[in-house]
C-alpha positions in Angstrom: -19.0 -31.8 -3.9 -19.3 -28.1 -2.9 -19.4 -29.0 0.8 -16.2 -31.1 0.3 -14.4 -28.2 -1.3 -15.5 -25.8 1.5 -14.3 -28.3 4.1 -10.9 -28.6 2.3 -10.6 -24.8 2.1 -11.2 -24.6 5.9 -8.8 -27.4 6.6 -5.9 -25.8 4.7 -6.5 -22.2 5.6 -4.2 -20.6 8.2 -5.8 -20.1 11.6 -7.1 -16.6 12.3 -6.3 -14.9 15.6 -7.5 -11.7 17.1 -4.6 -9.2 16.7 -4.7 -5.9 18.7 -4.7 -2.7 16.7 -1.2 -1.7 17.7 0.3 -5.0 16.7 -1.8 -5.0 13.5 -0.4 -1.6 12.5 3.2 -2.8 13.3 2.6 -5.9 11.1 1.3 -3.6 8.3 4.6 -1.7 8.5 6.3 -5.1 8.0 10.0 -5.1 7.2 10.1 -1.5 6.1 9.9 0.5 9.3 10.8 3.8 7.7 11.1 5.4 4.3 14.8 6.1 3.7 16.1 9.0 1.6 19.7 10.0 1.4 22.1 12.3 -0.5 24.5 9.4 -0.9 24.0 5.7 -2.0 22.4 4.0 1.0 23.7 0.5 1.2 21.4 -2.4 2.0 23.2 -3.1 5.3 22.7 0.5 6.4 19.0 0.4 5.4 18.5 -2.9 7.3 20.3 -1.5 10.3 18.1 1.6 10.3 14.9 -0.5 10.0 16.1 -2.7 12.8 16.9 0.2 15.2 13.9 2.3 14.4 11.3 -0.5 14.3 11.3 -0.8 18.1 10.1 2.7 19.0 7.8 2.8 16.0 6.1 -0.4 17.0 5.9 0.6 20.6 4.2 3.9 19.8 2.4 2.7 16.6 -1.0 3.6 18.1 0.0 7.3 18.0 1.7 7.3 14.6 0.0 7.9 11.3 1.7 5.9 8.5 5.4 5.2 8.0 7.9 7.8 9.3 10.4 9.4 6.9 14.1 9.0 7.6 16.5 11.4 5.9 20.2 10.4 5.9 22.8 13.1 4.8 26.5 13.3 4.6 27.8 16.9 5.0 31.3 18.3 5.0 32.3 20.4 8.0 34.0 23.5 6.7 33.2 25.9 9.6 35.3 24.2 12.3 39.1 24.5 12.1 39.7 21.2 13.8 37.4 19.2 11.6 37.9 21.0 8.3 37.4 18.6 5.4 35.9 15.9 7.6 32.4 14.6 6.9 29.5 14.7 9.3 26.8 12.1 9.1 23.3 13.5 9.9 20.2 11.3 10.4 16.8 12.9 11.0 13.4 11.3 11.2 10.0 12.9 10.8 7.0 11.1 12.3 3.4 12.1 11.8 1.0 11.5 14.6 -2.7 10.6 14.3 -3.8 14.0 15.7 -1.7 15.9 13.1 1.2 16.5 15.4 4.7 16.2 13.8 7.6 14.9 15.7 11.1 15.4 14.4 14.4 14.0 15.8 17.9 14.7 14.5 21.3 13.4 15.4 24.8 14.1 14.0 27.9 12.0 14.4 31.2 11.1 12.6 29.7 7.6 11.9 26.3 7.0 10.3 25.6 3.9 12.6 26.3 6.0 15.7 24.0 8.7 14.4 21.3 6.1 13.9 21.8 4.8 17.5 21.5 8.3 18.9 18.5 9.0 16.7 16.7 6.0 18.0 17.2 7.2 21.6 16.1 10.7 20.7 13.0 9.5 18.8 12.0 7.2 21.7 12.3 10.0 24.2 10.3 12.4 22.0 7.5 10.0 21.4 7.3 9.0 25.1 7.2 12.7 26.2 4.4 13.4 23.7 2.4 10.4 24.9 2.9 11.3 28.6 1.8 14.9 27.7 -1.4 13.6 26.1 -2.1 11.3 29.1 -1.6 14.3 31.5 -4.0 16.4 29.5 -6.7 13.7 29.6 -6.2 13.2 33.4 -6.5 16.9 34.0 -9.7 17.1 32.0 -11.2 14.2 33.9 -10.1 15.7 37.2 -11.6 19.1 36.4 -14.9 17.4 35.2 -15.1 15.5 38.5 -14.5 18.6 40.5 -17.1 20.5 38.5 -19.6 17.7 39.0 -18.9 17.6 42.7 -19.5 21.3 43.1 -22.8 21.1 41.2 -23.9 18.2 43.4 -23.0 20.1 46.6 -24.9 23.2 45.4 -28.0 21.1 44.7 -27.9 19.6 48.2 -27.8 23.0 49.8 
């Protein structure tokens, strides 16, 4: 009876697949790619659009990120510019925390919140890519200097 129950449990359980760590972290984020805060009522359509746009760079660089990034949406009035006096400015800024305690912030400002989110996505992608390339360059420099140091030690030993 117990063996039959175990066999049924195996038959109806979903198949398990090996998932790489980067994809696992992206799946853990799920539908909510960012935590959204705003000083105005954030509509569901706007939140869905923000999650859709920001999920691509977050998933691509998920191995570097620590947790879910924070997205702050603001509507500010522009009173300092004569041409735009009384008009509103839509500001979107995101704060992403890296695994090695590095903080990456990106900010964009536009007349339309959707345009600000588009620009923010490009800025965040660029910032994350530059930080990743910087880390890779540092690693390669360390490897290269270690190889040079080892080669000089070997040459000195041969002489």
